[in-house]
C-alpha positions in Angstrom: 21.1 127.3 158.5 23.7 127.0 161.2 26.9 129.1 161.3 29.0 125.9 160.9 27.1 124.9 157.8 27.4 128.5 156.4 31.2 128.4 157.0 31.5 125.0 155.3 29.6 126.4 152.2 31.9 129.5 152.1 35.0 127.4 152.3 33.8 125.1 149.5 32.9 128.1 147.3 36.4 129.6 147.8 38.0 126.3 147.0 36.0 125.9 143.8 36.9 129.5 142.7 40.6 128.9 143.4 40.5 125.6 141.6 38.9 127.2 138.6 41.5 130.0 138.5 44.3 127.5 138.7 43.0 125.5 135.8 42.5 128.7 133.7 46.1 129.7 134.4 47.3 126.2 133.6 45.4 126.2 130.3 46.9 129.5 129.3 50.4 128.2 130.1 49.8 124.9 128.3 47.0 125.4 125.7 47.4 121.9 124.3 49.7 118.9 124.8 52.2 118.5 121.9 51.2 115.8 119.5 53.6 113.0 119.4 55.9 113.1 116.3 55.0 110.5 113.8 57.5 107.7 113.2 59.9 108.4 110.3 59.3 106.5 107.1 61.6 103.7 106.2 63.1 102.6 102.9 64.0 98.9 102.7 67.1 98.1 100.8 67.7 94.3 100.6 71.0 93.1 99.3 72.9 89.9 98.8 76.3 88.7 97.6 79.7 90.2 97.9 79.1 93.6 96.2 76.4 96.3 95.9 74.9 98.2 93.1 75.9 101.8 93.8 73.2 103.0 91.4 70.5 101.2 93.4 71.9 102.3 96.7 72.1 105.9 95.6 68.5 105.7 94.4 67.4 104.4 97.8 69.4 107.2 99.5 67.9 109.9 97.3 64.4 108.7 98.0 65.1 108.5 101.7 66.6 112.0 101.8 63.7 113.5 99.8 61.1 112.0 102.2 63.1 112.4 105.5 63.1 108.6 105.8 65.5 106.1 107.3 67.4 103.7 105.1 67.0 100.1 106.3 69.6 97.9 104.5 68.9 94.3 105.1 71.5 91.6 104.3 69.8 88.4 103.4 71.8 85.4 104.7 71.0 81.9 103.4 71.2 79.1 106.0 71.7 75.6 104.6 69.1 73.0 105.5 71.8 71.0 107.2 72.2 73.7 109.9 69.7 75.1 112.4 68.3 78.5 111.3 70.0 80.3 114.1 73.5 78.8 113.5 76.5 81.2 113.4 77.5 82.1 109.8 81.1 83.4 110.0 81.7 83.5 106.3 78.6 85.5 105.5 79.3 87.7 108.5 82.7 88.5 106.9 80.9 89.6 103.7 78.1 91.4 105.4 80.1 93.7 107.7 82.2 95.5 105.0 79.1 95.9 102.8 77.3 97.6 105.7 80.3 99.8 106.3 80.2 100.9 102.7 76.4 101.6 102.9 76.9 103.7 106.1 79.6 105.7 104.6 77.6 106.4 101.5 74.5 107.3 103.5 76.6 109.7 105.6 77.5 111.6 102.4 73.7 111.9 101.7 72.9 112.8 105.3 70.5 109.8 105.6 70.2 107.8 108.9 70.7 104.1 108.6 69.2 101.2 110.6 70.9 98.1 109.3 69.5 94.5 109.7 70.5 90.9 109.0 67.7 88.5 108.0 68.3 84.8 107.7 66.3 82.2 105.8 66.6 79.0 103.8 66.4 81.0 100.6 66.4 84.7 99.8 62.6 84.6 99.5 62.3 83.0 102.9 64.5 85.7 104.4 62.4 88.4 102.6 59.3 86.9 104.0 60.8 87.1 107.5 61.6 90.7 106.9 58.1 91.5 105.7 56.7 89.9 108.9 59.0 91.6 111.4 59.9 95.0 110.0 58.0 98.2 109.2 58.7 100.0 105.9 56.9 101.9 103.2 59.1 101.4 100.2 61.5 98.9 98.8 64.5 99.7 96.5 66.4 96.7 95.1 68.8 95.9 92.3 68.0 93.3 89.6 71.1 91.3 88.6 72.0 91.5 84.9 75.2 91.1 82.9 77.0 89.7 85.9 76.1 92.7 88.1 75.1 92.4 91.8 71.5 92.0 92.7 68.5 89.6 92.6 67.6 87.2 89.8 64.6 87.7 87.6 62.5 85.0 89.4 63.1 86.6 92.8 62.3 90.1 91.3 59.0 88.8 89.9 58.2 87.1 93.2 58.9 90.3 95.1 56.7 92.4 92.8 53.8 89.9 93.3 54.3 89.4 97.0 55.9 92.4 98.8 53.9 95.1 100.4 54.4 98.8 99.8 55.9 100.6 96.8 58.8 98.8 94.9 61.6 100.3 92.9 63.7 97.9 90.8 66.9 99.0 89.1 68.9 97.0 86.6 72.5 98.0 86.9 75.3 96.8 84.7 78.3 94.7 85.6 80.5 97.7 86.1 78.0 99.3 88.6 79.4 97.9 91.8 80.1 99.4 95.2 82.8 97.2 96.7 83.1 96.4 100.4 85.1 98.7 102.7 88.2 97.4 104.4 87.0 95.7 107.6 87.5 97.6 110.8 88.8 96.0 114.0 85.5 94.7 115.2 83.7 91.4 115.0 80.2 90.5 114.1 78.3 87.2 113.8 75.0 86.4 112.2 73.7 85.1 115.5 70.5 85.7 117.4 66.9 85.8 116.4 65.7 86.9 113.0 65.6 90.6 112.4 68.1 91.6 115.1 70.3 94.5 114.3 73.4 93.4 112.5 75.8 95.7 114.2 75.8 93.8 117.5 79.4 92.9 118.3 79.4 89.2 119.1 82.3 86.8 118.9 82.6 85.1 115.5 83.6 81.4 115.7 86.2 80.3 113.3 
């Protein structure tokens, strides 16, 4: 074995030892990579009309707080067949925004994060189908209309129970159980854009 070959072998051995020591030190400093935090759970709270059931909203917020989940209120906007599905809906936008403000204020008192949405459809069921197809959630809390109170009709509730994924909580509030909209703030919103886009995007609202 020539001196040159011996020198090469020695250099390689030293390099391998140094590399092993480096990795041992690195493993001691970083025994394992932190596992990514799982995505928070989401509680879907669909609502319609010009008022909310405070009892149903509070039930959704208590559930979200107990599970460390995010509340996802979804305003369901009905688009007439005479209009394209992505048409601006200024009247419904004027109803939606104060209701979402009321939800956010109530959620702040519970310490629950909110990720609001607007979903459009030809009917409430169509809008709900769009929500099921585009959004992730584990539970649904909704109000069933009764005695003139805010919420969904019995046919829509029955359809939801037969169709919707995940766990479903349905409350039947009375007519006096209403959370009225907050006074509008000086900002504008339109029910524009693709289905499922966040409702708090500040876009001009045509008159």
